[in-house]
C-alpha positions in Angstrom: -6.8 13.5 -6.5 -9.8 15.8 -5.0 -9.9 17.5 -1.9 -11.6 17.7 0.7 -10.7 19.8 4.3 -12.5 19.2 7.6 -11.4 21.1 11.3 -12.7 20.5 14.4 -14.2 16.9 14.0 -17.7 17.1 15.4 -18.1 20.4 14.5 -20.1 20.9 11.4 -18.9 18.4 8.6 -20.0 17.9 5.5 -20.4 14.0 5.3 -18.7 12.4 2.5 -20.1 9.1 0.7 -19.7 6.0 3.2 -17.1 4.5 0.9 -14.8 7.3 0.5 -11.0 6.8 2.5 -11.5 9.8 4.7 -15.2 7.9 5.7 -13.2 5.0 6.8 -10.2 6.8 9.0 -13.1 9.1 10.8 -14.9 5.5 11.7 -11.5 4.2 13.1 -10.0 6.7 15.0 -13.5 6.9 16.6 -13.0 3.6 17.5 -9.7 3.7 18.0 -10.1 6.2 20.8 -13.0 4.8 23.1 -10.7 1.3 23.0 -8.1 3.2 24.5 -10.1 5.4 27.0 -11.8 2.3 28.0 -8.7 0.3 28.9 -7.5 -1.6 25.9 -7.8 -5.7 26.1 -10.3 -7.0 28.8 -11.4 -3.9 28.7 -13.1 -2.6 25.3 -13.8 -4.8 22.3 -11.2 -4.8 19.5 -14.3 -5.1 17.0 -15.5 -2.2 16.2 -12.0 -1.1 15.3 -11.6 -4.6 13.4 -15.1 -4.3 11.2 -12.9 -1.2 8.8 -9.8 -2.8 9.2 -8.5 -5.4 5.4 -7.9 -8.4 6.1 -4.3 -7.7 5.1 -3.6 -4.1 6.8 -0.5 -3.5 7.6 1.2 -0.3 9.8 4.1 1.0 9.2 4.9 3.0 13.3 8.2 5.2 13.4 10.9 2.3 15.5 12.1 3.8 18.9 8.8 6.1 20.3 7.1 3.4 23.6 4.4 2.2 21.7 5.7 1.0 18.0 7.8 -1.9 19.0 9.1 -3.3 15.5 7.0 -0.9 13.6 5.7 -2.9 11.5 2.4 -4.5 12.1 0.7 -6.8 9.8 -3.4 -8.2 9.9 -5.8 -8.3 12.3 -3.7 -10.0 15.1 -1.2 -7.0 14.9 -3.0 -4.3 14.5 -4.8 -5.3 17.8 -1.4 -6.3 19.4 -0.3 -3.3 18.8 -3.5 -0.7 19.6 -2.9 -2.7 23.2 0.5 -2.0 23.6 -1.2 1.7 22.6 -3.5 1.4 25.2 -0.9 0.4 27.6 1.1 3.7 26.7 -1.8 6.2 26.7 -5.1 6.6 28.8 -6.5 8.7 26.4 -6.7 10.4 23.4 -8.7 13.8 21.8 -8.2 14.9 18.1 -8.5 18.2 18.8 -8.1 19.1 14.8 -7.8 16.9 11.6 -7.6 18.3 8.1 -7.9 15.8 5.5 -6.8 15.5 1.2 -7.5 12.3 -0.7 -10.4 10.4 -2.7 -11.5 6.9 -2.3 -8.4 5.2 -2.4 -6.5 7.2 -0.5 -6.0 10.1 2.0 -3.8 11.9 4.1 -4.7 13.3 7.8 -3.4 15.4 9.5 -4.3 15.3 12.8 -3.8 17.8 16.2 -4.0 14.9 19.2 -3.8 14.9 22.7 -2.3 12.1 24.4 -2.4 11.5 28.3 0.4 9.0 29.1 -1.0 6.9 32.2 2.2 6.0 33.3 3.0 9.7 34.3 -0.8 11.5 33.2 1.6 14.0 31.3 -0.5 15.0 28.8 1.4 15.8 24.5 -0.8 17.9 21.9 1.6 17.7 19.3 0.6 16.5 15.0 1.1 13.7 13.4 0.2 13.3 9.5 -0.9 9.7 8.1 -0.7 8.4 5.1 -3.2 5.6 4.5 -4.7 3.6 1.8 -8.5 2.4 1.3 -9.7 -0.9 0.1 -13.4 -2.2 -0.4 -14.3 0.8 1.9 -11.6 -1.1 4.8 -8.2 0.7 5.6 -5.3 -1.7 3.7 -1.9 0.6 5.1 -0.9 3.6 7.4 1.8 4.8 7.8 1.9 7.9 10.3 4.3 10.4 10.9 4.8 12.0 14.3 5.9 15.6 14.3 7.3 15.7 17.8 8.4 12.4 18.8 10.5 13.5 21.3 8.0 15.0 23.5 5.9 12.2 23.3 8.5 9.8 24.4 9.2 12.0 27.0 5.0 12.1 28.4 5.3 8.6 28.8 8.6 8.5 31.0 8.4 8.0 34.9 10.7 10.4 36.6 
């Protein structure tokens, strides 16, 4: 597995071949952030996210967080339902720093993200590590690992 590193997204990041896993994920992150910021279903187009997802995409979320539901989201319909739920919980998400390691088909991304909860307005700055598999230039599987799930859950609970 080759290694690549990118910090402070959008500030002098080296461009890579369009088919590699990091490029796919960078496009997904941008589309997800725009979808959430616009308010989710009915206010934003899911198509900008969907174009980067394999038809058999699977997202494995840790159970117990306010937006994870059953924990496993499958296919385009599952991902759209997940993002709708995610958009209900979060008002915004800002990628502050990203590091990545991988190749054309697999990437591990360490994200430092700032979320703002819709219910409370509270912000949480946290780390999320994701293991992602890409097939034919689209995300096939994603497994995120949250550094502080308790802080994420607490930010979403109204007082």
